[in-house]
C-alpha positions as CSV (number, residue, x, y, z in Angstrom):
1,X,-13.8,-65.9,52.7
2,X,-15.2,-64.2,55.7
3,X,-13.2,-66.7,58.1
4,X,-10.0,-65.8,56.3
5,X,-10.9,-62.0,57.1
6,X,-11.6,-63.0,60.8
7,X,-8.6,-65.4,61.1
8,X,-6.0,-62.4,59.8
9,X,-8.2,-59.5,62.3
10,X,-7.6,-61.8,65.8
11,X,-3.9,-62.5,64.4
12,X,-3.5,-58.8,64.1
13,X,-5.0,-58.2,67.5
14,X,-2.9,-60.8,69.4
15,X,0.1,-58.6,67.5
16,X,-0.9,-55.5,68.8
17,X,-2.6,-56.4,72.4
18,X,1.4,-56.9,74.1
19,X,2.1,-53.1,72.7
20,X,-0.8,-51.5,74.5
21,X,-0.7,-53.6,77.5
22,X,1.6,-51.0,79.5
23,X,-1.2,-47.6,78.6
24,X,-4.5,-49.8,78.6
25,X,-4.0,-52.7,80.9
26,X,-7.1,-55.4,81.1
27,X,-8.7,-53.4,78.3
28,X,-5.9,-54.2,76.2
29,X,-7.1,-56.4,73.2
30,X,-10.4,-54.5,73.4
31,X,-8.7,-51.6,72.2
32,X,-6.3,-53.6,69.9
33,X,-9.5,-54.5,68.4
34,X,-10.9,-51.5,67.9
35,X,-7.7,-49.6,66.2
36,X,-8.1,-52.9,64.1
37,X,-11.8,-52.1,63.0
38,X,-11.1,-48.5,62.6
39,X,-8.2,-48.8,60.0
40,X,-10.4,-51.4,58.6
41,X,-13.5,-49.5,58.0
42,X,-10.6,-46.1,57.1
43,X,-9.0,-48.4,54.2
44,X,-12.4,-49.0,53.2
45,X,-13.5,-45.6,52.9
46,X,-10.6,-44.5,51.0
47,X,-11.1,-47.8,48.5
48,X,-14.4,-46.2,48.3
49,X,-14.0,-42.9,47.6
50,X,-11.0,-43.5,44.6
51,X,-13.5,-45.9,42.9
52,X,-15.5,-42.5,43.3
53,X,-19.3,-44.8,42.3
54,X,-21.9,-46.3,44.2
55,X,-26.0,-47.3,43.4
56,X,-28.5,-45.2,44.2
57,X,-30.2,-42.4,42.5
58,X,-28.3,-39.2,41.5
59,X,-30.0,-35.9,42.5
60,X,-31.9,-34.0,39.2
61,X,-29.0,-31.1,39.1
62,X,-25.7,-31.5,37.8
63,X,-23.0,-30.7,40.2
64,X,-20.9,-29.5,36.9
65,X,-23.0,-27.4,35.1
66,X,-23.0,-23.7,35.1
67,X,-25.9,-21.4,34.1
68,X,-24.1,-20.1,30.7
69,X,-23.4,-24.2,29.5
70,X,-25.4,-25.4,26.3
71,X,-28.4,-26.9,27.9
72,X,-27.4,-29.8,25.3
73,X,-24.4,-30.4,27.0
74,X,-23.4,-34.3,28.1
75,X,-21.8,-34.6,31.4
76,X,-19.5,-37.4,31.2
77,X,-18.3,-39.0,34.0
78,X,-15.1,-41.1,34.1
79,X,-11.8,-42.2,35.5
80,X,-8.4,-40.8,34.2
81,X,-7.2,-39.6,30.8
82,X,-4.7,-42.2,29.3
83,X,-1.5,-40.1,30.3
84,X,-0.6,-38.4,27.1
85,X,-3.3,-38.0,25.8
86,X,-5.5,-34.7,27.6
87,X,-6.2,-33.4,24.1
88,X,-8.4,-36.3,22.5
89,X,-11.4,-38.4,23.7
90,X,-9.9,-41.0,25.5
91,X,-10.1,-42.3,29.4
92,X,-8.5,-45.7,31.0
93,X,-12.2,-47.4,30.6
94,X,-12.3,-48.1,26.4
95,X,-16.3,-47.6,27.5
96,X,-15.6,-44.0,29.1
97,X,-14.0,-43.2,25.6
98,X,-16.8,-44.3,23.9
99,X,-18.8,-42.2,25.0
100,X,-16.5,-39.2,24.8
101,X,-15.6,-40.5,20.5
102,X,-19.4,-40.7,20.0
103,X,-20.4,-37.1,20.8
104,X,-16.7,-35.9,19.7
105,X,-17.9,-37.3,16.5
106,X,-21.3,-35.5,16.4
107,X,-20.2,-32.3,17.6
108,X,-22.5,-32.6,20.8
109,X,-21.3,-30.1,23.5
110,X,-19.2,-32.4,26.2
111,X,-18.1,-31.8,29.9
112,X,-15.6,-34.8,30.8
113,X,-15.0,-34.8,34.4
114,X,-12.5,-37.4,35.6
115,X,-13.2,-39.6,39.2
116,X,-10.8,-36.8,40.9
117,X,-13.4,-34.5,40.8
118,X,-16.9,-36.3,40.7
119,X,-15.9,-38.9,43.7
120,X,-18.6,-38.7,46.3
121,X,-20.9,-36.3,44.6
122,X,-22.2,-38.8,42.2
123,X,-23.8,-42.3,43.0
124,X,-23.8,-43.6,39.1
125,X,-27.0,-46.0,38.5
126,X,-25.5,-49.3,37.6
127,X,-22.6,-48.7,40.4
128,X,-20.1,-48.4,37.1
129,X,-19.0,-45.9,34.8
130,X,-19.6,-44.5,32.4
131,X,-22.8,-42.7,33.3
132,X,-23.7,-39.0,31.8
133,X,-25.8,-36.4,32.9
134,X,-27.8,-35.4,30.6
135,X,-31.3,-32.6,31.0
136,X,-31.1,-33.6,34.2
137,X,-31.0,-37.4,33.9
138,X,-28.2,-39.8,35.0
139,X,-27.9,-42.5,32.0
140,X,-25.4,-45.2,32.7
141,X,-24.1,-47.9,30.3
142,X,-22.0,-46.9,27.7
143,X,-24.0,-48.4,25.1
144,X,-27.5,-47.6,26.5
145,X,-26.3,-43.8,26.7
146,X,-25.6,-44.2,23.0
147,X,-28.8,-45.5,22.4
148,X,-30.5,-42.8,24.3
149,X,-28.0,-39.8,22.5
150,X,-28.7,-41.7,19.2
151,X,-32.7,-41.7,19.8
152,X,-33.3,-38.0,20.7
153,X,-34.9,-36.0,18.1
154,X,-34.0,-32.5,19.5
155,X,-30.4,-33.7,19.4
156,X,-30.3,-35.0,15.7
157,X,-31.7,-31.3,14.6
158,X,-28.5,-29.4,16.0
159,X,-26.0,-32.6,16.0
160,X,-26.7,-34.9,13.0
161,X,-26.5,-38.5,13.1
162,X,-23.1,-40.3,12.4
163,X,-23.6,-42.2,8.8
164,X,-25.0,-46.1,9.0
165,X,-25.6,-48.5,6.8
166,X,-28.3,-49.6,5.4
167,X,-27.4,-53.1,5.0
168,X,-28.7,-55.6,7.4
169,X,-26.0,-57.8,6.7
170,X,-23.8,-54.5,7.8
171,X,-25.3,-53.9,10.7
172,X,-25.3,-57.3,12.0
173,X,-21.6,-57.7,11.5
174,X,-20.8,-54.1,13.1
175,X,-23.2,-56.0,16.2
176,X,-20.7,-59.0,16.3
177,X,-17.7,-56.9,15.5
178,X,-18.5,-54.6,18.8
179,X,-19.5,-57.8,21.1
180,X,-16.4,-59.4,20.3
181,X,-14.1,-56.0,21.5
182,X,-16.2,-55.7,24.3
183,X,-17.1,-59.6,25.5
184,X,-13.9,-60.5,24.5
185,X,-10.8,-58.5,24.1
186,X,-11.7,-56.1,26.8
187,X,-10.8,-58.8,29.2
188,X,-7.8,-60.3,27.4
189,X,-6.0,-57.3,25.5
190,X,-7.0,-54.7,28.3
191,X,-7.6,-55.8,31.9
192,X,-5.8,-58.7,31.9
193,X,-2.6,-57.0,30.6
194,X,-3.1,-54.1,32.6
195,X,-4.3,-55.4,36.1
196,X,-2.3,-59.2,36.0
197,X,0.9,-58.8,34.3
198,X,4.3,-56.5,36.0
199,X,4.8,-54.6,33.2
200,X,0.5,-53.0,32.8
201,X,0.5,-53.5,36.9
202,X,3.9,-51.3,37.5
203,X,2.5,-48.9,34.5
204,X,-0.9,-48.8,36.1
205,X,0.6,-47.9,39.7
206,X,2.3,-45.0,38.1
207,X,-0.7,-43.5,36.0
208,X,-3.4,-44.0,37.9
209,X,-2.5,-44.1,41.4
210,X,-0.2,-41.3,41.6
211,X,3.0,-40.6,43.7
212,X,1.1,-41.4,47.2
213,X,2.4,-44.2,49.5
214,X,-1.4,-45.9,50.4
215,X,-3.1,-45.5,46.8
216,X,0.2,-46.7,45.1
217,X,0.9,-49.5,47.4
218,X,-2.1,-49.9,49.4
219,X,-5.4,-49.8,47.8
220,X,-3.8,-50.3,44.2
221,X,-3.0,-53.8,45.5
222,X,-6.5,-54.4,47.2
223,X,-7.6,-53.3,43.1
224,X,-5.5,-55.6,41.5
225,X,-7.1,-58.2,44.0
226,X,-10.5,-57.5,43.0
227,X,-10.1,-57.7,39.3
228,X,-8.1,-60.9,39.7
229,X,-11.2,-62.4,41.6
230,X,-13.4,-60.7,38.5
231,X,-11.3,-62.0,35.9
232,X,-11.0,-65.9,37.4
233,X,-15.2,-65.5,38.0
234,X,-15.4,-64.4,34.1
235,X,-13.0,-67.3,33.0
236,X,-10.2,-64.7,31.4
237,X,-7.7,-65.4,34.9
238,X,-8.3,-69.1,34.5
239,X,-6.0,-69.1,31.1
240,X,-2.3,-68.8,31.2
241,X,-0.2,-65.7,30.6
242,X,0.5,-67.4,26.9
243,X,-3.3,-67.7,26.2
244,X,-4.7,-64.3,26.7
245,X,-1.9,-63.1,24.6
246,X,-2.3,-64.9,22.3
247,X,-6.1,-64.8,22.4
248,X,-5.9,-61.3,22.0
249,X,-3.3,-61.0,19.6
250,X,-5.9,-63.4,17.3
251,X,-8.4,-60.3,17.7
252,X,-6.4,-57.6,16.8
253,X,-5.2,-59.5,13.6
254,X,-9.3,-60.1,12.7
255,X,-9.9,-56.5,13.5
256,X,-7.3,-55.5,11.3
257,X,-8.1,-57.8,8.6
258,X,-11.9,-56.4,9.1
259,X,-10.3,-52.6,8.3
260,X,-8.3,-53.3,5.4
261,X,-7.5,-50.5,3.2
262,X,-10.5,-48.6,4.9
263,X,-10.2,-45.3,6.8
264,X,-13.3,-45.8,9.3
265,X,-14.9,-49.5,10.6
266,X,-18.4,-46.9,9.8
267,X,-20.0,-47.1,6.5
268,X,-19.7,-49.7,4.2
269,X,-17.1,-48.1,1.8
270,X,-14.8,-46.7,4.7
271,X,-15.3,-43.3,3.9
272,X,-16.8,-42.1,6.7
273,X,-17.1,-42.9,10.4
274,X,-20.2,-44.7,12.1
275,X,-21.8,-45.1,15.5
276,X,-19.4,-48.5,15.3
277,X,-15.9,-46.3,15.4
278,X,-17.2,-44.7,18.7
279,X,-16.2,-48.2,20.0
280,X,-13.0,-49.6,17.7
281,X,-11.8,-45.9,18.5
282,X,-12.3,-46.2,21.7
283,X,-10.7,-49.1,22.1
284,X,-7.9,-49.7,20.0
285,X,-7.1,-45.6,20.8
286,X,-7.0,-46.2,24.8
287,X,-4.2,-49.2,23.9
288,X,-2.4,-47.1,21.1
289,X,-2.2,-44.1,23.8
290,X,-0.7,-46.4,27.0
291,X,1.8,-48.1,25.0
292,X,5.1,-45.3,25.7
293,X,3.9,-46.7,29.8
294,X,3.9,-50.4,28.9
295,X,6.9,-51.1,27.0
296,X,7.6,-55.1,26.3
297,X,3.8,-56.1,26.5
298,X,3.1,-58.1,23.6
299,X,0.0,-57.3,22.8
300,X,1.3,-53.5,22.4
301,X,4.3,-54.8,19.9
302,X,2.2,-56.4,17.8
303,X,-0.3,-53.8,17.6
304,X,2.3,-51.7,16.3
305,X,2.9,-54.8,13.2
306,X,-0.5,-53.5,12.1
307,X,0.2,-50.4,10.4
308,X,-3.7,-49.9,9.3
309,X,-5.1,-50.2,12.9
310,X,-2.0,-47.9,14.1
311,X,-3.2,-45.1,11.0
312,X,-6.8,-45.6,12.2
313,X,-6.1,-44.8,15.5
314,X,-3.7,-41.2,14.2
315,X,-6.2,-40.4,11.9
316,X,-9.0,-40.4,15.1
317,X,-6.9,-38.6,17.1
318,X,-6.6,-35.8,14.6
319,X,-10.1,-35.9,13.6
320,X,-11.1,-36.1,17.0
321,X,-8.3,-33.5,19.0
322,X,-9.7,-30.8,21.0
């Protein structure tokens, strides 16, 4: 990989050097190398600012909390809302949406801070989002965040925990369902179809990178290349488009079968939401929300045929609407 980068740099320097000869004479090659290096550094800086995440310790005080805010406020750092979903707790990242939905279901006060506002101001402990500020501490990972909030006794007195089943079998089924959603469907039904297909990538360029030429036509392609490499290493991108669509459709069929005629995935009788609904809504709600910008996506078209899942997403939207 390093050899390829150096080869590209050498070609760029060789192409630029003749243009600098009239001004720089014998130093043209050195100046060209410096310009290429500077441009590369600027591009890397722009990419890091775009992602807005890093590693390391965060300041103890949250830069987005005001003195008049509730001391139990959870500041949720995310990416961007899915276009058209600003009145519901969704995000391009279903993991961010999962945390937002959980807090909304419990009534916990929150502040959602998109990457446009927090980039450069926080350092995500695991180098990824979501992370949250809660009582002057920064917590990473959606599963760990939910566990932390669920175990907080003082919080539970003001904002009751969601209903949970006492059945060991139901708890085991919920865990398997969450892992299926987060470790399988996420890659095929969301990341692959959003980033590695023409329909999805075009939608992501418009929605996530705006009208800025550098962001839309340069940075977006760099991010896409990184996603492709990650998905290849993970395994999803080693499969054909047809296989990945089939895998994702089969998962949707399973989710629909599990929900059945119930209103929610949470309680055993389906009458009230539970912790698992934060995950299920975070993912399904995000896909339903992006349907309008991914017209022609076979998975989205397939999901439309699952009336119980479509009704579930709408029911959760109405329940959690701001």
